[in-house]
Structures are given as C-alpha cells and as structure tokens.
C-alpha positions in Angstrom: 0.0 0.0 0.0 2.9 2.3 0.7 4.1 1.9 -2.9 0.8 2.9 -4.3 0.6 5.9 -2.0 4.2 7.0 -3.0 3.3 6.6 -6.7 0.2 8.7 -6.3 2.1 11.5 -4.5 4.9 11.5 -7.1 2.3 11.6 -9.9 0.6 14.5 -8.2 3.9 16.3 -7.7 5.1 15.9 -11.3 1.7 16.9 -12.6 1.8 20.1 -10.6 5.3 20.8 -11.9 4.3 20.3 -15.5 1.2 22.5 -15.0 3.4 25.1 -13.3 5.7 25.3 -16.3 2.7 25.7 -18.6 1.4 28.3 -16.2 4.5 30.3 -16.7 3.4 30.9 -20.3 -0.4 30.7 -20.0 -2.1 33.6 -18.4 -4.9 31.6 -16.7 -2.6 29.3 -14.7 -0.7 30.3 -11.6 2.7 28.9 -12.7 4.8 29.8 -9.7 2.3 28.6 -7.2 1.9 25.2 -9.0 5.6 24.8 -9.2 6.0 25.5 -5.6 3.4 23.1 -4.6 4.8 20.4 -6.8 8.3 21.0 -5.5 7.2 20.6 -1.9 5.3 17.4 -2.6 8.2 16.0 -4.6 10.8 17.0 -2.0 9.0 14.8 0.6 9.0 11.7 -1.7 12.0 12.1 -4.0 15.6 12.3 -3.0 16.8 14.0 -6.2 14.3 16.8 -5.9 15.0 17.1 -2.1 18.7 17.7 -3.0 17.8 20.2 -5.7 15.6 22.2 -3.3 18.2 22.0 -0.6 20.8 23.5 -3.1 18.5 26.5 -3.9 17.7 27.0 -0.2 21.4 27.3 0.6 21.9 29.7 -2.4 19.0 32.0 -1.8 17.8 33.4 1.6 14.6 34.7 0.0 13.9 31.2 -1.5 14.7 29.6 1.8 12.2 31.8 3.8 9.5 31.5 1.2 9.9 27.7 0.8 10.1 27.2 4.6 6.7 28.9 5.0 5.1 26.9 2.2 6.6 23.7 3.4 5.2 24.4 6.9 1.7 24.6 5.4 2.0 21.6 3.1 4.2 19.2 5.1 1.6 18.2 7.7 -0.9 16.6 5.3 1.7 15.4 2.8 4.4 14.3 5.3 5.5 10.7 5.8 3.4 8.7 8.1 
C-alpha cells in the first residue's frame, strides 16, 4: 500500500510541476504557485528533488524563507506517516 501511495504523491507532484511550467506561459494558470506546490510534494518523496531544493535553499535566503513557509503549510498533510 505504501508503494501505491508514493506513486500517487509522485504523480501529483510531477503533474503540478508540469502544469506550473505551462502556467509560466499561459495567463490563466498560476505557474509559480503550482511549481512551488509540486516541489514541496516531490521533495518529501524524491531524494533527487530534495537535493535540488536544498541546493536552492542554501543559495537564496529569499527562497529559503519562502519555501520554509510553504513547506510548513503543506508538510503536515503530505508528510511521511
């Protein structure tokens, strides 16, 4: 059952990332918001994405504060159980 749950979360995360990239070009989608939600979901379940986010958090204090706030909101329902 854990594998099915992980696949579902990864699918949702990547779907949000793809929609986020589309949203950067299309005026009716909130690209940055979708990318951020997708990154938070993926960073919980994917080591590669977690390392990518960690790298950007170290490089940018603004990104670190912003991501920290978003992660605090989303981590509880998405976090590992």
